[in-house]
C-alpha positions as CSV (number, residue, x, y, z in Angstrom):
1,M,20.0,54.7,-70.6
2,N,20.3,52.3,-73.5
3,F,17.8,50.2,-75.4
4,Y,18.6,47.0,-73.4
5,D,17.8,48.7,-70.0
6,A,14.6,50.2,-71.4
7,S,13.5,46.8,-72.7
8,V,14.2,45.1,-69.3
9,Y,12.3,47.8,-67.4
10,F,9.4,47.4,-69.9
11,L,9.4,43.6,-69.4
12,M,9.4,43.8,-65.7
13,I,6.5,46.3,-65.7
14,S,4.6,44.1,-68.1
15,L,5.2,41.1,-65.9
16,C,3.8,43.0,-62.9
17,I,0.7,43.9,-64.9
18,G,0.4,40.3,-65.9
19,I,0.5,39.1,-62.3
20,V,-2.2,41.6,-61.2
21,A,-4.4,40.7,-64.2
22,S,-4.0,37.0,-63.4
23,L,-4.9,37.5,-59.7
24,R,-8.0,39.5,-60.8
25,V,-9.1,36.5,-62.9
26,A,-8.3,34.1,-60.0
27,S,-10.5,36.2,-57.6
28,R,-13.6,35.7,-59.7
29,R,-16.2,33.0,-58.7
30,G,-15.7,29.5,-60.0
31,A,-13.1,26.9,-59.8
32,T,-12.1,27.3,-63.5
33,S,-11.4,31.0,-63.1
34,A,-9.3,30.3,-60.0
35,L,-7.3,27.6,-61.7
36,A,-6.7,29.7,-64.9
37,G,-5.7,32.8,-62.8
38,L,-3.3,30.8,-60.7
39,S,-1.8,29.2,-63.8
40,G,-1.2,32.7,-65.2
41,V,0.5,33.9,-62.0
42,T,2.7,30.8,-62.1
43,I,3.8,31.4,-65.7
44,T,4.4,35.1,-65.1
45,A,6.3,34.5,-61.9
46,A,8.5,31.9,-63.5
47,T,9.3,34.3,-66.4
48,G,10.2,37.0,-63.9
49,L,12.5,34.7,-62.1
50,V,14.3,33.8,-65.3
51,V,14.7,37.5,-66.2
52,L,15.9,38.3,-62.6
53,G,18.5,35.5,-62.9
54,E,19.8,37.0,-66.1
55,L,20.1,40.5,-64.5
56,M,21.6,39.5,-61.2
57,P,24.2,36.8,-60.4
58,I,21.8,34.5,-58.7
59,D,22.3,30.9,-59.7
60,Y,19.2,29.2,-58.5
61,T,16.4,31.4,-60.0
62,S,16.2,29.3,-63.2
63,D,15.8,26.1,-61.0
64,I,13.0,27.7,-59.0
65,A,11.3,28.8,-62.3
66,L,11.6,25.3,-63.7
67,Y,10.1,23.8,-60.5
68,L,7.2,26.3,-60.7
69,L,6.5,25.4,-64.3
70,V,6.6,21.7,-63.7
71,L,4.6,21.6,-60.4
72,G,2.0,24.3,-61.5
73,P,0.2,22.1,-64.1
74,I,0.5,19.0,-61.9
75,G,-1.2,20.9,-59.0
76,T,-3.8,22.1,-61.4
77,I,-4.6,18.5,-62.5
78,I,-4.8,17.3,-59.0
79,V,-7.1,20.1,-57.8
80,A,-9.3,19.7,-60.9
81,K,-9.6,15.9,-60.3
82,I,-10.5,16.5,-56.6
83,L,-13.1,19.1,-57.5
84,M,-14.7,16.9,-60.1
85,G,-15.1,14.2,-57.5
86,G,-12.9,11.7,-59.1
87,G,-10.6,11.2,-56.2
88,F,-7.5,9.1,-56.5
89,K,-8.1,5.5,-57.5
């Protein structure tokens, strides 16, 4: 096993730990914890998709990661606006 393979395995294990930690934050009480945790899951999943796209010949993983990264903050803003009672005017 060379250094590249070891670093990829380490990155994938770190991403799995990051997802578990973000889900733990999301499961706490309060809307801000839930939004912060789900934002962390989104970023970690998008990073994992980009790494997976580099390792395997799957063309659309970077597109899905880009959509996650764009729609994640937009969904967060919409949910925060609804929870604050602002609605859509």
